[in-house]
N, CA and C of each residue as an Amber inpcrd file, in Angstrom:
protein
   150
  11.8180000  -3.4340000 -60.1970000  12.0310000  -2.0130000 -60.0420000
  12.7420000  -1.3990000 -61.2590000  13.7500000  -2.0490000 -61.8570000
  14.4080000  -1.4430000 -63.0260000  13.4310000  -1.1900000 -64.1800000
  12.4220000  -2.0540000 -64.3340000  11.4480000  -1.8370000 -65.4080000
  10.6730000  -0.5510000 -65.1840000  10.3500000  -0.2650000 -63.9600000
   9.6240000   0.9770000 -63.6330000  10.5060000   2.1870000 -63.9380000
  11.7650000   2.1210000 -63.5990000  12.6820000   3.2190000 -63.8750000
  12.8530000   3.4140000 -65.3850000  12.9570000   2.3510000 -66.1310000
  13.0940000   2.4480000 -67.5870000  11.8500000   3.0320000 -68.2310000
  10.6920000   2.7240000 -67.6870000   9.4540000   3.2210000 -68.2230000
   9.3100000   4.7290000 -67.9870000   9.9140000   5.2210000 -66.8910000
   9.7560000   6.6110000 -66.4750000  10.8310000   7.5450000 -67.0670000
  11.8350000   7.0260000 -67.7200000  12.9570000   7.8220000 -68.2080000
  12.6640000   8.3380000 -69.6150000  13.1100000   9.5860000 -69.8930000
  12.9810000  10.1300000 -71.2270000  13.8680000   9.3530000 -72.1930000
  13.4490000   9.3220000 -73.4510000  14.2820000   8.6560000 -74.4430000
  15.5330000   9.5070000 -74.7070000  16.7180000   8.8650000 -74.8280000
  17.9490000   9.6300000 -75.0270000  17.9480000  10.4900000 -76.2820000
  17.1770000  10.1260000 -77.2870000  17.1890000  10.9240000 -78.5150000
  16.4540000  12.2380000 -78.3340000  15.7920000  12.4240000 -77.2130000
  14.9960000  13.6300000 -77.0100000  15.7700000  14.7530000 -76.2980000
  16.9620000  14.4660000 -75.7840000  17.7870000  15.4900000 -75.1120000
  19.2160000  15.3930000 -75.6370000  19.9320000  16.5140000 -75.5430000
  21.3300000  16.5000000 -75.9270000  22.1140000  15.5940000 -74.9840000
  23.1320000  14.9380000 -75.4980000  23.9390000  14.0380000 -74.6690000
  24.5340000  14.7370000 -73.4620000  24.8900000  16.0090000 -73.6200000
  25.4640000  16.7760000 -72.5020000  24.4270000  16.9840000 -71.3930000
  23.1370000  16.8490000 -71.7400000  22.0780000  17.0700000 -70.7820000
  21.5430000  15.7990000 -70.1440000  22.0670000  14.6430000 -70.4990000
  21.5940000  13.3920000 -69.9060000  21.8150000  13.4320000 -68.3990000
  20.8110000  13.0240000 -67.6620000  20.8830000  13.0520000 -66.2010000
  20.3870000  14.3480000 -65.5950000  20.2070000  15.3840000 -66.4340000
  19.7100000  16.6630000 -65.9490000  18.1790000  16.6460000 -65.9970000
  17.5490000  16.6840000 -64.8550000  16.0760000  16.6250000 -64.7980000
  15.4250000  17.8410000 -65.4920000  16.1560000  18.9450000 -65.6090000
  15.6200000  20.1580000 -66.2060000  16.0020000  20.3170000 -67.6800000
  16.5190000  19.2450000 -68.2790000  16.9700000  19.3100000 -69.6700000
  15.7710000  19.5630000 -70.5890000  15.9660000  20.4600000 -71.5440000
  14.9140000  20.7610000 -72.5070000  14.9300000  19.7270000 -73.6230000
  13.7890000  19.1730000 -73.9690000  13.7440000  18.1840000 -75.0500000
  14.1080000  18.8260000 -76.3890000  14.7350000  18.0580000 -77.2630000
  15.0770000  18.5050000 -78.5900000  13.9000000  18.2230000 -79.5130000
  13.4730000  19.2320000 -80.3000000  12.3830000  19.0550000 -81.2460000
  12.7470000  17.9720000 -82.2500000  11.7590000  17.1770000 -82.6560000
  11.9980000  16.0410000 -83.5920000  12.6190000  16.5170000 -84.8940000
  12.1790000  17.6460000 -85.4300000  12.7530000  18.1610000 -86.6890000
  14.2120000  18.5680000 -86.4890000  14.5210000  19.1830000 -85.3530000
  15.9000000  19.5850000 -85.0500000  16.7690000  18.3360000 -84.8790000
  16.2420000  17.3470000 -84.1610000  16.9750000  16.1000000 -83.9590000
  17.2790000  15.4310000 -85.2940000  16.2650000  15.3270000 -86.1570000
  16.4510000  14.6950000 -87.4750000  17.4660000  15.4520000 -88.3120000
  17.4410000  16.7820000 -88.2330000  18.4270000  17.5980000 -88.9730000
  19.8330000  17.3790000 -88.4640000  19.9830000  17.3230000 -87.1210000
  21.3200000  17.1010000 -86.5290000  21.8150000  15.7160000 -86.8820000
  20.9220000  14.7280000 -86.8710000  21.3230000  13.3690000 -87.2030000
  21.7670000  13.2890000 -88.6660000  21.0510000  13.9690000 -89.5370000
  21.4390000  14.0000000 -90.9540000  22.8030000  14.6400000 -91.1580000
  23.0660000  15.7370000 -90.4110000  24.3750000  16.3810000 -90.5050000
  25.4700000  15.4710000 -89.9810000  25.1760000  14.7600000 -88.9010000
  26.1470000  13.8300000 -88.3360000  26.5130000  12.7420000 -89.3290000
  25.4980000  12.1860000 -89.9580000  25.7280000  11.1090000 -90.9440000
  26.4950000  11.6340000 -92.1660000  26.2830000  12.9180000 -92.5220000
  26.9670000  13.5110000 -93.6570000  28.3730000  14.0060000 -93.3010000
  28.6660000  14.0160000 -91.9830000  29.9780000  14.4890000 -91.5320000
  30.1030000  15.9820000 -91.5080000  28.9770000  16.7100000 -91.4490000
  29.0170000  18.1740000 -91.4770000  28.5580000  18.7980000 -90.1650000
  28.2770000  17.9860000 -89.1470000  27.8160000  18.4970000 -87.8770000
  28.9620000  19.1010000 -87.0850000  28.7930000  20.3270000 -86.6170000
  29.7730000  20.9850000 -85.7660000  29.3140000  20.7830000 -84.3340000
  30.0920000  20.0970000 -83.4960000  29.6720000  19.8050000 -82.1130000
  29.4560000  21.0770000 -81.3410000  28.4010000  21.1050000 -80.5010000
  28.1670000  22.2670000 -79.6450000  29.0810000  22.1630000 -78.4380000
  29.5050000  23.2870000 -77.9150000  30.4110000  23.2740000 -76.7690000
  29.6170000  22.9770000 -75.5010000  30.2930000  22.3890000 -74.5300000
  29.6360000  21.9820000 -73.2820000  29.3350000  23.1430000 -72.4000000
């Protein structure tokens, strides 16, 4: 059963961490995700408020 649940779950990189577990969470566009990841690695990302 856990394999079925894992297969059905969205990948964590596709939603904001604050939205994990929210079935209505909007997916993050790949370009936006890559940009945010680049900012995070550069230390220039400003966290969004919850």
